ZAZALUM-393018 format. One line per field, with one value per residue: chain; x, y, z of N, C-alpha, C in turn; residue in three letters. Coordinates in steps of 0.05 Angstrom, whole numbers, plus 5000, padded with zeros to 4 digits. Atoms other than C-alpha are relative to their C-alpha. Example, Ala and Ser with C-alpha at 12.3 -4.5 7.8 and 13.67 -1.06 7.14 Angstrom:
2
c [A,A];
n_c1 [5018,4984];
n_c2 [4976,4976];
n_c3 [5000,4999];
ca_c1 [5246,5273];
ca_c2 [4910,4979];
ca_c3 [5156,5143];
c_c1 [5018,4985];
c_c2 [5024,5022];
c_c3 [5000,5014];
r [ALA,SER];
END
This chain:
388
c [A,A,A,A,A,A,A,A,A,A,A,A,A,A,A,A,A,A,A,A,A,A,A,A,A,A,A,A,A,A,A,A,A,A,A,A,A,A,A,A,A,A,A,A,A,A,A,A,A,A,A,A,A,A,A,A,A,A,A,A,A,A,A,A,A,A,A,A,A,A,A,A,A,A,A,A,A,A,A,A,A,A,A,A,A,A,A,A,A,A,A,A,A,A,A,A,A,A,A,A,A,A,A,A,A,A,A,A,A,A,A,A,A,A,A,A,A,A,A,A,A,A,A,A,A,A,A,A,A,A,A,A,A,A,A,A,A,A,A,A,A,A,A,A,A,A,A,A,A,A,A,A,A,A,A,A,A,A,A,A,A,A,A,A,A,A,A,A,A,A,A,A,A,A,A,A,A,A,A,A,A,A,A,A,A,A,A,A,A,A,A,A,A,A,A,A,A,A,A,A,A,A,A,A,A,A,A,A,A,A,A,A,A,A,A,A,A,A,A,A,A,A,A,A,A,A,A,A,A,A,A,A,A,A,A,A,A,A,A,A,A,A,A,A,A,A,A,A,A,A,A,A,A,A,A,A,A,A,A,A,A,A,A,A,A,A,A,A,A,A,A,A,A,A,A,A,A,A,A,A,A,A,A,A,A,A,A,A,A,A,A,A,A,A,A,A,A,A,A,A,A,A,A,A,A,A,A,A,A,A,A,A,A,A,A,A,A,A,A,A,A,A,A,A,A,A,A,A,A,A,A,A,A,A,A,A,A,A,A,A,A,A,A,A,A,A,A,A,A,A,A,A,A,A,A,A,A,A,A,A,A,A,A,A,A,A,A,A,A,A,A,A,A,A,A,A,A,A,A,A,A,A,A,A,A,A,A,A];
n_c1 [4998,5021,5026,5010,5029,5023,4997,4997,4984,4997,4972,4994,5011,5031,5003,4997,4987,5028,4983,4990,4975,4996,4970,5006,4981,5000,5006,4983,4982,5007,5009,4975,4983,4983,4963,4987,5007,4981,5001,5015,5014,5006,5023,5004,4980,4982,4990,4980,4983,4980,4983,4985,4981,4981,4974,4995,5009,4988,5020,4999,5025,4985,4980,4974,4990,4989,4968,4974,4996,4978,4994,5023,4998,5006,5027,5020,5004,5023,4994,4976,5006,4972,4979,4990,5018,5000,4986,5009,5031,4984,4985,5014,5023,5001,5015,5027,5004,5019,4984,4989,5028,5007,4982,4987,5023,5025,4996,4999,5037,5021,4995,5011,5029,5004,4993,5022,5035,5004,4997,5022,5017,4992,5011,5024,5008,4976,4998,4991,4981,4978,4989,4991,4975,4978,4994,4984,4975,4989,4993,4982,4975,4977,4989,4983,4971,5009,5004,4990,5011,5028,5018,5022,4986,4987,5030,5012,4983,4997,5023,4997,4983,5012,5016,4999,4995,4978,4982,5000,4997,4969,4990,5001,4979,4972,5010,4993,4970,4989,5014,4998,4978,4972,4997,5001,4977,4972,5002,4989,4968,4987,5007,5016,5024,5015,5024,5002,4987,4969,5000,4993,4969,4982,5002,4980,5014,5008,5020,5027,5007,5018,5028,5012,5016,5015,5023,5007,5011,5024,5021,5008,5005,5016,5024,5022,5011,5020,5027,5013,5005,5025,5024,5001,5023,5022,5027,5013,5021,5020,5016,4999,4987,4966,4985,5011,4984,4973,4997,5009,4997,4974,4984,5007,5022,4991,4985,5013,5013,4976,4996,5024,5001,4979,5012,5017,4991,4973,4994,4985,5019,4982,4970,4994,4978,4992,4988,4976,5003,5023,5005,5034,5010,5016,5015,4993,4992,4967,4998,4980,4982,5006,5026,5006,5028,5007,5013,5024,5004,5032,5010,4988,5015,5030,5009,5018,4988,4984,5016,5031,5015,5002,4974,5001,5010,4984,5012,4977,4993,4989,4971,5002,5008,4988,4973,4983,4994,4982,5009,5006,4982,4994,4967,4994,4993,4977,4978,5004,5022,4995,4989,5009,5032,5012,4994,5029,5023,4998,5005,5032,5018,5002,5011,5026,5007,5000,5015,5027,5007,4998,5028,5014,4984,5029,4988,5015,5002,4993,4980,5000,4973,4991,4981,4972,4989,4995,5011,5018,4995,5021,4993,5020,5008,5000,5020,5008,5007,5004,4967,4986];
n_c2 [5027,5008,4997,5026,4993,4997,5026,5005,4977,4989,4988,4973,5005,5002,5030,5008,5026,5012,5016,4981,4993,5030,5010,5013,4994,4981,4986,4997,4982,4970,5000,5001,4998,4978,5010,4983,4976,4964,5004,4984,5021,4995,5018,4994,5019,4991,4987,5024,5021,4984,4994,5032,4999,4979,5002,4980,5013,5023,5022,4990,5022,5023,4997,4987,4979,5006,5021,4988,4999,5002,5011,5004,5027,5032,5003,5005,4979,4988,4973,4982,4977,4987,5016,5028,5017,5010,5025,5030,5009,5008,5027,5031,5007,5022,5015,4998,4989,5024,5022,5021,5016,5030,5023,5000,4999,5011,5032,4998,4990,5020,5014,4992,5002,5026,5010,4991,5012,5026,4992,4988,5028,5035,4988,4994,4973,4982,4970,4994,4980,5016,5009,4985,4995,5024,4995,4975,5009,5025,4984,4978,5013,5006,4985,4995,5014,5015,5026,5019,5010,5007,4981,4989,4994,4961,4988,4991,4980,4975,4984,4989,4973,4980,4992,5001,4977,4997,5023,5026,4997,4998,5025,5003,4991,5011,5027,5000,4987,5020,5027,5002,4979,5010,5028,4994,4991,5019,5011,4986,4996,5022,5007,4977,5005,4980,4995,4977,5008,5007,4976,4972,5006,4992,4975,4995,4993,5014,5013,4976,4986,5015,5004,4973,5002,5022,4993,4983,5018,5011,4983,4994,5022,5018,4987,4988,5017,5020,4981,4994,5024,5002,4989,5007,5020,4992,4990,5021,5013,4989,4994,5018,4987,4998,5029,5013,4987,5003,5025,5014,4974,5003,4982,4970,4996,5006,4980,4977,5003,4998,4970,4979,5002,4984,4972,4995,5011,5002,5008,4978,4979,4977,5003,4976,4989,4975,4977,4995,4976,4982,5002,5000,5025,5013,4981,4979,4990,5002,5013,4989,5022,5021,5004,5023,5000,5024,5008,5017,5011,5008,4980,4996,5020,4994,4969,5000,4984,5013,5020,5001,5004,5030,5011,5014,5022,5021,5003,5013,4982,4971,5001,4994,4978,4973,5006,5001,5030,5007,5010,4982,4996,5024,5010,4973,4996,4993,5016,5019,5016,5029,5015,5027,4996,5031,5020,5006,5005,5024,5024,5001,5009,5033,5009,4997,5018,5019,5002,4991,5023,5029,5008,4983,4975,4984,4974,5013,4973,4977,4987,4982,4979,4982,4978,5011,4979,4999,5012,5015,5023,5016,5023,5018,5013,5040,5015,5034,5020,5024,5012,5016];
n_c3 [4996,5013,4991,4999,4984,5017,5016,5017,5004,5027,5006,5011,5030,4992,5001,4974,4999,4976,4979,4975,5001,5004,4978,4973,4979,4994,4981,4985,5007,4993,4971,4982,5014,5005,5003,4982,4993,5009,5029,5014,5020,5035,5012,5030,5011,5012,4983,4982,5020,5011,4979,4989,5020,4992,4991,4968,4987,4997,4977,4968,4985,4984,4985,5009,4990,4980,5006,5003,5029,4998,5020,5022,5019,4982,4995,5020,5021,5001,4984,5018,5029,5016,5011,4989,5003,5025,5007,4990,5017,5022,4993,4981,5019,5009,4981,5003,5028,5006,4998,4974,4992,5013,4992,4973,4975,5003,4988,4975,4994,5005,4973,4973,4997,5002,4987,4984,5011,4986,4966,4996,5004,4985,4977,5003,4984,5001,5000,5024,4991,4997,5028,5026,4991,5010,5025,5006,4987,5015,5020,4996,4991,5024,5016,4982,4989,4974,5004,4977,4981,5005,5016,4987,4971,5011,5007,4974,4986,5018,4987,4972,5010,5000,4984,4976,4986,4982,4998,5014,5028,4994,5007,5027,5024,5003,5011,5025,5006,4998,5007,5022,5021,4993,5017,5030,5004,5006,5023,5028,4992,5014,5027,5015,5016,5017,4989,4991,4976,5014,5008,4987,4986,5014,4993,4975,4981,4974,4996,4986,5028,5021,4985,5000,5034,4999,4988,5022,5025,4988,4999,5028,5011,4982,4988,5020,5009,4981,5001,5024,5002,4984,5004,5027,4988,4987,5022,5015,4979,4999,5022,5026,5027,5004,5000,5025,5015,4995,5004,5028,5021,5004,4980,5000,4979,4973,4995,4998,4973,4976,5008,4995,4975,4998,5000,4986,4976,5001,4980,4992,4999,5002,5000,4987,5007,4991,5014,4996,5011,5000,5024,5007,5003,5016,4998,5000,4982,4997,4978,4991,4997,4970,4993,4999,5020,5007,5022,4999,5033,4999,5011,5027,5018,4998,5021,5024,5033,5014,4998,5013,4986,4975,4997,4971,5005,5015,5022,5005,5031,4998,5009,5031,5009,4996,5008,4981,4999,4980,4972,4991,4982,4979,5000,5008,5022,5002,4990,4980,5011,4987,5016,5002,5005,5022,4986,4989,5009,5009,4990,4990,5026,5001,4983,5003,5018,4984,4973,5012,5013,4980,4996,4975,4984,4989,4976,4976,4976,5014,4988,4990,5004,4983,5018,4990,4998,5030,5020,4983,4994,4998,4991,4989,5017,4999,5020,4986,5022,5001,5000,5030];
ca_c1 [1268,1211,1140,1118,1052,1007,0979,0986,1041,1039,1103,1127,1103,1032,1033,0998,1036,0985,1047,1065,1133,1162,1223,1229,1279,1249,1213,1265,1314,1274,1254,1328,1371,1427,1496,1554,1543,1571,1552,1524,1474,1477,1411,1395,1428,1466,1489,1516,1547,1585,1612,1632,1675,1705,1779,1765,1736,1776,1742,1717,1670,1689,1738,1784,1784,1812,1873,1939,1961,2036,2046,1989,2027,2007,1936,1874,1857,1787,1823,1870,1854,1893,1947,1963,1894,1890,1946,1928,1852,1900,1934,1872,1826,1849,1811,1746,1747,1695,1753,1773,1689,1683,1745,1762,1694,1636,1662,1666,1590,1561,1599,1579,1510,1507,1535,1483,1414,1438,1443,1379,1343,1374,1341,1281,1292,1352,1368,1369,1419,1468,1466,1476,1534,1568,1559,1590,1647,1664,1668,1706,1756,1779,1791,1824,1872,1834,1836,1876,1832,1759,1712,1655,1694,1726,1647,1632,1695,1689,1614,1634,1691,1641,1588,1607,1626,1683,1721,1690,1699,1777,1780,1747,1790,1851,1816,1816,1878,1910,1865,1856,1900,1963,1952,1941,2001,2054,2022,2038,2108,2121,2072,2054,1981,1929,1894,1891,1937,2001,1987,1998,2060,2092,2086,2124,2056,2058,2019,1973,1970,1943,1893,1870,1858,1827,1777,1763,1747,1709,1665,1652,1650,1617,1572,1537,1532,1490,1443,1432,1420,1367,1327,1333,1297,1247,1216,1221,1185,1130,1114,1095,1102,1176,1194,1158,1193,1261,1253,1232,1258,1333,1397,1384,1316,1344,1398,1350,1305,1367,1386,1317,1318,1382,1359,1300,1336,1409,1443,1496,1451,1510,1576,1614,1667,1711,1731,1796,1796,1751,1711,1633,1587,1544,1487,1527,1540,1603,1642,1697,1762,1753,1677,1649,1592,1545,1519,1451,1449,1374,1353,1397,1362,1295,1305,1253,1295,1335,1288,1227,1163,1144,1207,1186,1154,1196,1193,1249,1245,1267,1348,1329,1278,1319,1388,1418,1462,1506,1465,1448,1485,1483,1551,1570,1607,1671,1739,1716,1658,1656,1703,1667,1596,1591,1614,1558,1512,1532,1535,1462,1436,1463,1443,1380,1365,1381,1343,1279,1276,1280,1217,1164,1214,1171,1193,1171,1186,1204,1270,1273,1313,1353,1399,1471,1489,1520,1477,1416,1417,1362,1359,1311,1292,1275,1259,1233,1228,1209,1260,1299];
ca_c2 [2997,2948,2955,2892,2914,2925,2867,2891,2948,2993,3013,3077,3050,3045,2968,2939,2884,2828,2808,2836,2818,2749,2755,2710,2752,2818,2835,2817,2857,2921,2904,2896,2899,2958,2970,2995,3044,3120,3091,3136,3089,3086,3065,3047,3001,3048,3092,3025,2993,3064,3070,2984,3009,3073,3078,3130,3082,3019,2955,2972,2910,2845,2874,2908,2965,2934,2886,2912,2935,2932,2881,2878,2822,2769,2793,2762,2787,2808,2863,2892,2948,2980,2946,2891,2870,2866,2824,2768,2766,2759,2693,2652,2671,2602,2575,2595,2592,2547,2499,2484,2478,2424,2381,2399,2417,2390,2318,2339,2373,2310,2265,2306,2312,2236,2222,2276,2250,2177,2203,2234,2172,2116,2175,2200,2268,2322,2392,2426,2482,2427,2384,2447,2467,2400,2413,2478,2454,2394,2448,2508,2458,2431,2498,2522,2464,2440,2367,2333,2323,2292,2323,2321,2337,2407,2420,2418,2453,2505,2522,2528,2578,2618,2621,2613,2672,2700,2643,2589,2619,2630,2557,2543,2575,2542,2475,2491,2518,2456,2400,2422,2487,2458,2389,2421,2461,2401,2367,2419,2434,2363,2357,2428,2426,2470,2500,2566,2544,2522,2590,2640,2587,2600,2674,2665,2671,2655,2610,2662,2697,2629,2619,2688,2668,2601,2637,2691,2637,2599,2654,2666,2596,2559,2604,2647,2591,2551,2606,2615,2540,2540,2604,2577,2512,2546,2586,2524,2483,2532,2547,2499,2538,2548,2479,2447,2497,2484,2409,2406,2470,2452,2490,2559,2560,2537,2588,2640,2622,2622,2691,2718,2688,2717,2785,2785,2753,2773,2737,2798,2861,2914,2924,2971,3018,3079,3143,3152,3216,3279,3278,3274,3215,3176,3227,3289,3298,3314,3264,3274,3226,3174,3177,3104,3085,3023,2997,2970,2916,2896,2964,2967,2898,2928,2991,2995,3036,2976,2913,2934,2927,2892,2891,2856,2799,2737,2730,2685,2721,2786,2774,2762,2812,2873,2838,2833,2771,2785,2762,2838,2863,2802,2780,2855,2882,2916,2895,2857,2822,2748,2712,2647,2671,2612,2565,2579,2575,2517,2476,2503,2486,2416,2404,2424,2390,2330,2342,2365,2293,2248,2213,2243,2307,2354,2422,2386,2459,2522,2559,2613,2683,2716,2776,2763,2839,2829,2782,2737,2664,2607,2557,2501,2480,2397,2364,2293,2239,2172,2121,2082];
ca_c3 [7113,7096,7105,7142,7170,7110,7074,7013,6981,6930,6894,6866,6789,6819,6818,6876,6900,6936,6988,7058,7053,7028,7070,7129,7166,7156,7213,7254,7220,7226,7299,7326,7268,7278,7255,7290,7339,7311,7238,7184,7141,7070,7040,6963,6916,6876,6939,6973,6907,6893,6965,6964,6891,6922,6937,6994,7041,7073,7116,7184,7200,7232,7273,7227,7257,7315,7284,7288,7220,7238,7193,7136,7094,7145,7154,7130,7061,7085,7131,7073,7014,6964,6927,6975,6978,6903,6902,6956,6916,6860,6897,6923,6860,6836,6892,6868,6787,6757,6740,6817,6824,6779,6791,6866,6903,6867,6892,6959,6961,6932,6981,7034,7017,7002,7065,7103,7065,7090,7162,7155,7118,7173,7229,7201,7232,7231,7253,7191,7219,7233,7170,7125,7175,7165,7096,7095,7138,7094,7034,7063,7100,7029,7000,7070,7082,7147,7131,7185,7230,7240,7193,7243,7309,7262,7246,7321,7346,7291,7319,7395,7366,7337,7377,7447,7487,7536,7564,7534,7463,7486,7497,7438,7394,7428,7414,7346,7336,7368,7345,7270,7249,7284,7247,7179,7187,7199,7146,7093,7121,7096,7031,6999,6976,6934,6989,7028,7085,7040,7003,7056,7094,7033,7052,7116,7159,7231,7262,7297,7225,7190,7254,7240,7162,7183,7223,7172,7114,7167,7179,7107,7088,7144,7181,7126,7088,7139,7143,7070,7065,7118,7099,7025,7055,7090,7033,6988,7044,7049,6977,6932,6872,6884,6902,6842,6798,6834,6828,6754,6719,6718,6746,6717,6749,6810,6812,6797,6863,6905,6873,6890,6958,6976,6956,7003,7055,7053,7106,7118,7135,7141,7116,7156,7119,7139,7102,7094,7059,7059,6997,6966,6982,6944,6955,6946,7017,7048,7080,7124,7136,7196,7189,7199,7149,7148,7080,7081,7035,7051,7035,6971,6950,6959,6916,6868,6816,6807,6826,6785,6813,6881,6905,6973,6929,6909,6846,6816,6740,6770,6757,6683,6677,6710,6678,6746,6747,6810,6864,6878,6941,6979,6968,6972,6915,6887,6911,6970,6937,6976,6934,6949,6928,6874,6920,6970,6914,6881,6943,6971,6897,6902,6970,6969,6905,6943,7007,6971,6933,7001,7005,7057,7065,7103,7155,7217,7259,7220,7240,7295,7272,7316,7303,7325,7323,7249,7215,7232,7254,7242,7294,7318,7248,7243,7182,7185,7124,7114,7138,7092];
c_c1 [4976,4975,4980,4973,4976,4998,5002,5020,4997,5025,4999,4986,4969,4989,4992,5008,4983,5018,4997,5023,5008,5020,4994,5014,4992,4994,5016,5025,4988,4986,5025,5026,5017,5028,5012,4994,5023,4999,4987,4987,4995,4980,4993,5021,5021,5021,5021,5024,5022,5020,5029,5026,5016,5027,5005,4990,5014,4968,5003,4981,5014,5026,5022,5011,5017,5024,5018,5000,5031,5014,4975,5016,4993,4969,4979,4992,4968,5004,5022,4979,5025,5012,5010,4977,4997,5016,4998,4973,5011,5011,4978,4978,4996,4987,4970,4992,4986,5015,4994,4964,4998,5014,5007,4973,4970,4997,4993,4966,4991,5006,4986,4969,4985,4996,4970,4970,4999,4991,4968,4973,5002,4977,4973,5000,5033,4992,5012,5025,5027,5008,5008,5028,5018,5004,5024,5031,5017,5011,5019,5025,5019,5016,5017,5026,4991,4992,5013,4996,4966,4982,4977,5006,5004,4973,4996,5024,5001,4966,5003,5023,4988,4977,5002,5014,5023,5023,4991,5005,5039,5005,4995,5016,5026,4998,5002,5016,5017,4989,5000,5015,5027,5007,5003,5030,5029,4991,5011,5023,5011,4989,4988,4977,4982,4985,5012,5026,5032,5001,5015,5025,5016,5010,5014,4973,5004,4979,4979,4987,4976,4977,4984,4986,4981,4971,4986,4984,4979,4974,4986,4988,4984,4977,4985,4994,4978,4979,4984,4985,4973,4978,4997,4975,4983,4985,4998,4981,4974,4988,5004,5007,5027,5011,4993,5021,5036,5009,5000,5015,5029,5017,4992,4976,5010,5018,4991,4982,5025,5010,4982,4999,5019,5002,4983,5007,5032,5014,5020,4983,5014,5020,5010,5033,5008,5013,5030,5014,4978,4988,4966,4991,4982,4978,5000,5007,5027,5011,5033,5023,5004,4969,4991,4967,4986,4979,4983,4990,4970,4992,5010,4984,4969,4996,4992,5009,5015,4988,4980,4985,4993,5021,5006,4988,5032,5002,5029,5010,5014,5024,4998,4984,5016,5035,5019,5010,5025,4990,4990,5022,5005,5017,5020,5011,5027,5026,4998,4979,5009,5010,4985,4967,4994,5005,4973,4981,4996,4993,4970,4984,4997,4986,4970,4974,4992,4977,4970,4990,4998,4973,4988,5017,4983,5020,4988,4995,5018,5024,4988,5020,5008,5022,5028,5014,5023,4981,4973,5014,4971,5002,4967,4983,4998,4989,4992,4990,4986,5020,5002,4989];
c_c2 [4990,5000,4968,4998,5001,4970,4994,5034,5011,5018,5027,4997,4992,4967,4997,4969,4979,4986,5019,5000,4963,4999,4989,5011,5035,5014,4996,5013,5028,5008,5007,5004,5030,4994,5009,5022,5027,4991,5021,4975,5008,4984,5003,4987,5016,5018,4977,4992,5026,4995,4971,5006,5026,4998,5015,4984,4964,4982,5013,4979,4979,5005,5011,5027,4997,4978,5015,4999,5003,4987,4983,4973,4975,5006,4991,5018,5020,5023,5016,5010,5003,4976,4969,4982,4991,4975,4971,4993,4994,4964,4980,5002,4967,4976,4999,5003,4975,4972,4982,4996,4978,4981,5001,4994,4993,4966,5000,5013,4978,4973,5008,5000,4973,4989,5012,4980,4972,5002,5002,4974,4975,5021,5006,5035,5010,5027,5007,5023,4981,4988,5024,5018,4983,5006,5023,4993,4983,5023,5009,4980,4988,5027,5015,4991,4986,4969,4982,4998,4986,5023,5013,5012,5030,5016,5011,5029,5030,5020,5007,5025,5021,5007,4996,5029,5007,4982,4981,5002,4999,4964,4982,5003,4983,4975,4997,5003,4973,4966,5001,5017,4981,4978,5005,5015,4979,4986,5011,5009,4972,4997,5029,4992,5024,5012,5027,5002,4995,5024,5013,4983,5004,5023,5004,5007,4986,4980,5007,5010,4975,4991,5023,4994,4966,5005,5017,4986,4988,5014,5003,4976,4983,5013,5014,4983,4987,5022,5004,4972,4994,5021,4997,4983,5007,5011,4977,4977,5011,5012,4986,4999,5001,4972,4982,5010,4991,4967,4993,5014,4997,5012,5032,5008,4998,5023,5030,5001,5003,5028,5019,4992,5020,5036,5008,4998,4996,4989,5024,5027,5027,4993,5026,5005,5031,5017,5001,5026,5021,4994,5005,4975,4993,5020,5031,5015,4997,4977,5010,4975,4992,4997,4970,4999,4970,4999,4990,4985,4991,5023,4999,4976,5005,5020,4996,5007,4973,4965,5002,4997,4982,4992,4978,4975,4974,4990,4997,5011,5028,5005,5011,5027,5031,4992,5005,4965,5001,4995,5026,5011,4984,4987,5019,5008,5015,4983,4981,4986,4977,4985,4969,5002,4977,4978,4991,4996,4973,4974,5003,4995,4973,4985,5000,4986,4969,4998,4998,4972,4974,4997,5008,5020,5015,5014,4990,5031,5023,5014,5024,5020,5011,5016,5001,5027,5007,4989,4984,4972,4985,4975,4982,4993,4966,4995,4974,4984,4975,4981,4975,4970];
c_c3 [4998,5010,5005,5016,4982,4989,4968,4992,4976,4989,4982,4971,4997,4993,5028,5004,5025,5018,5021,4987,4997,5012,5025,5025,5005,5021,5024,5003,5003,5028,5010,4985,5004,4990,5015,5006,4984,4966,4988,4984,4979,4994,4971,4983,4987,5024,5019,4979,4998,5019,4996,4975,5009,5014,5027,5016,4998,5018,5025,5014,5002,5009,4982,5011,5027,5000,4989,4975,5005,4984,4978,4979,5011,5017,4984,4979,5005,5019,4987,4985,4989,4987,5012,5007,4969,4995,5015,4989,4984,5006,5007,4980,4991,5018,4990,4964,4995,4991,5034,5008,4993,5010,5026,5020,4997,5010,5028,5012,4994,5023,5029,5005,5002,5034,5031,4997,5007,5029,5007,4994,5025,5031,4996,5008,5002,5006,4965,4996,4995,4976,4980,5011,4999,4972,4992,5010,4980,4973,5001,5014,4977,4992,5030,5007,5028,4995,5008,5021,4997,4999,5022,5029,4993,5003,5033,5020,4988,5018,5029,4998,4993,5019,5033,5011,5028,5004,4987,4967,5002,5003,4979,4980,5004,4992,4966,4984,5004,4982,4962,4987,4997,4970,4972,4991,4999,4979,4974,5000,4982,4967,4989,4984,4990,5022,5014,5021,4986,4988,5016,5022,4982,4999,5018,5027,5024,5005,5009,4975,4989,5024,4994,4971,4998,5008,4981,4985,5015,5003,4980,4986,5011,5014,4984,4988,5010,4991,4978,4995,5009,4987,4970,5004,5002,4983,4980,5017,5002,4979,4978,4974,4999,4999,4977,4982,5002,4996,4975,4979,4992,5017,4998,5015,5028,5009,5002,5022,5019,4990,5015,5037,5018,5000,5016,5025,5002,5024,5017,4995,4996,4988,5005,4977,5009,4986,5005,4989,5002,4971,4996,5005,4976,4989,5000,5030,5007,5024,5008,5022,5033,4998,4998,4986,4999,4971,5009,4977,5001,4986,4964,4978,4996,4983,4976,4977,4995,4999,4979,5024,5021,5009,5027,4992,4986,4982,4979,4965,5002,4996,4973,4991,5006,4987,5021,5000,5025,5027,5017,5016,5016,5006,5004,4970,4996,5009,5018,4996,5012,4976,4998,4996,4987,5012,5013,4981,4986,5025,5014,4976,5007,5019,5003,4977,5008,5022,4991,4986,5022,5003,5029,5012,5012,5025,5021,5022,4984,5018,5023,4997,5025,4988,5024,5005,4967,4981,5021,5001,4999,5012,5008,4972,4998,4974,5001,4968,5015,5006,4982,5010];
r [MET,SER,ASP,SER,THR,ASN,THR,THR,SER,ILE,SER,THR,THR,GLY,VAL,LYS,CYS,PRO,VAL,GLN,HIS,ASP,SER,LYS,THR,ALA,GLU,LEU,ILE,ASP,ARG,VAL,GLY,ARG,PRO,GLN,PRO,GLY,SER,ARG,ILE,ILE,ARG,GLY,PHE,GLU,ALA,ALA,ARG,ASP,MET,LEU,PHE,SER,PRO,GLY,VAL,ILE,GLN,ALA,GLY,ARG,GLY,ALA,ASP,LEU,VAL,PRO,LYS,ASP,ASN,PRO,GLU,HIS,LEU,PRO,VAL,ALA,PHE,LEU,ASP,GLY,GLU,ILE,HIS,ARG,LYS,ARG,ARG,GLY,GLN,ILE,ALA,ARG,PHE,PHE,THR,PRO,LYS,ALA,MET,LYS,GLU,ARG,TYR,ARG,GLY,VAL,MET,GLU,ARG,SER,THR,ASP,LYS,LEU,ILE,ALA,GLN,LEU,LEU,ARG,ASP,GLY,ARG,ALA,ARG,LEU,ASP,GLN,LEU,SER,PHE,ASP,LEU,ALA,CYS,ASP,VAL,ALA,SER,VAL,ILE,VAL,GLY,LEU,THR,ASN,SER,ASP,PRO,HIS,LYS,LEU,ALA,ARG,ARG,VAL,ARG,ARG,ALA,PHE,PHE,SER,LYS,GLY,PHE,LYS,GLN,LYS,VAL,ALA,MET,ALA,MET,PHE,TYR,TRP,LEU,ASP,VAL,LYS,PRO,ALA,ILE,ARG,ALA,ARG,ARG,LYS,HIS,LYS,GLN,ASP,ASP,VAL,ILE,SER,LEU,ILE,MET,GLU,GLU,GLY,TYR,SER,ASN,GLN,SER,ILE,LEU,MET,GLU,ALA,ILE,THR,TYR,GLY,SER,ALA,GLY,MET,VAL,THR,THR,ARG,GLU,PHE,ILE,VAL,VAL,ALA,ALA,TRP,HIS,LEU,PHE,GLU,ARG,ASP,ASP,LEU,ARG,THR,MET,PHE,LEU,ASN,ASP,GLY,GLU,GLU,ALA,GLN,PHE,ALA,ILE,LEU,ASP,GLU,ILE,LEU,ARG,ILE,ASP,PRO,VAL,VAL,THR,PHE,LEU,GLN,ARG,ARG,ALA,VAL,ALA,ASP,GLY,THR,GLY,PRO,ASP,GLY,GLU,GLU,ILE,GLN,ALA,GLY,GLU,LEU,TYR,ALA,LEU,ASP,LEU,ARG,SER,GLY,ASN,LEU,ASP,GLU,ARG,VAL,THR,GLY,PRO,CYS,PRO,TYR,ALA,LEU,ASP,PRO,ALA,ARG,GLY,ARG,ASN,GLN,ARG,MET,THR,SER,SER,TRP,LEU,SER,PHE,GLY,ALA,GLY,PRO,HIS,ARG,CYS,PRO,GLY,ALA,GLN,VAL,ALA,MET,HIS,GLU,THR,ARG,LEU,PHE,LEU,ASP,ALA,LEU,LEU,ARG,VAL,PRO,GLY,ILE,ARG,LEU,ALA,ASN,PRO,PRO,THR,PRO,ARG,TRP,THR,GLY,THR,THR,TYR,GLU,LEU,HIS,GLY,ALA,TYR,VAL,GLU,CYS,ASP,ARG,ALA];
END
């Protein structure tokens, strides 16, 4: 893991790095971040990527081991593997094409951003995690098809469904189903639309399966994007040089900065996989069927063999210099690489570009990172600006 105690670090190439660690979340993850108990941890870029592409392992995280597999045709795509997964990924691919981004989602991103910035200008102060979550909900709801309920109330119910515990979570899930998912189903029985719910209704999914799919897409499209926006904003508010580059050097530079932020602060730290057959692991070790693995994405993203010198430093030119164009391991790799990666990148870029141009914008209070058991969360960040 990272060395977050030294004021400088010496790379294996002999280069002295004048940074302790530019990551905002490394100290937390080093201290408390742990994979699922019983996992064998896989570190290093090549080792993790090889396993993510391997046909000898299957999904084991996000509750995949606990989901009944008696009707795989109606399982969320994230829980599937093999040919059935390949088929389903092909079906949903059209929702994440550059054409869809331009013709369907960019307008949603712009309207949502305009609404949130106008609210910030009226109030002069706002919670950054709430702004980013409202934006992510607006975009993800169009992709999924949760468009037949009040979007502000939808975002609030999704927050409760994801972050409540025990009985409160069961109540929140029920409210989300009856007030958001069920109206979407009714509307699409009358008029099919170009979204995920319409697609899976054609496949004969039960209402319970549709709810599971909506929750799965929600966790990826809403929750993780919220954290990405907040951590990127945190870096940009506290680094004048990065903020100047972000605002003045065009979209290509903006994406390079966001890629590098996500490299050192990936929202997901571990991906879980389970071996389905005996074999040889990425480092030549013996693999036994049934064994559980935790792929350490943060370790892979800091692997100097692929990052080049000073892997702990935030360097927007790194991706170009190392010819890395796929966000490192931050969105995963292989058949299960996050299909909405480009959606997250585009909405984050567009929103932060608008936010950082607000007159008098400043980070009044930085966020506090905390470990959820699978990812970090950033809460308590407030931004302030000159009132309109």
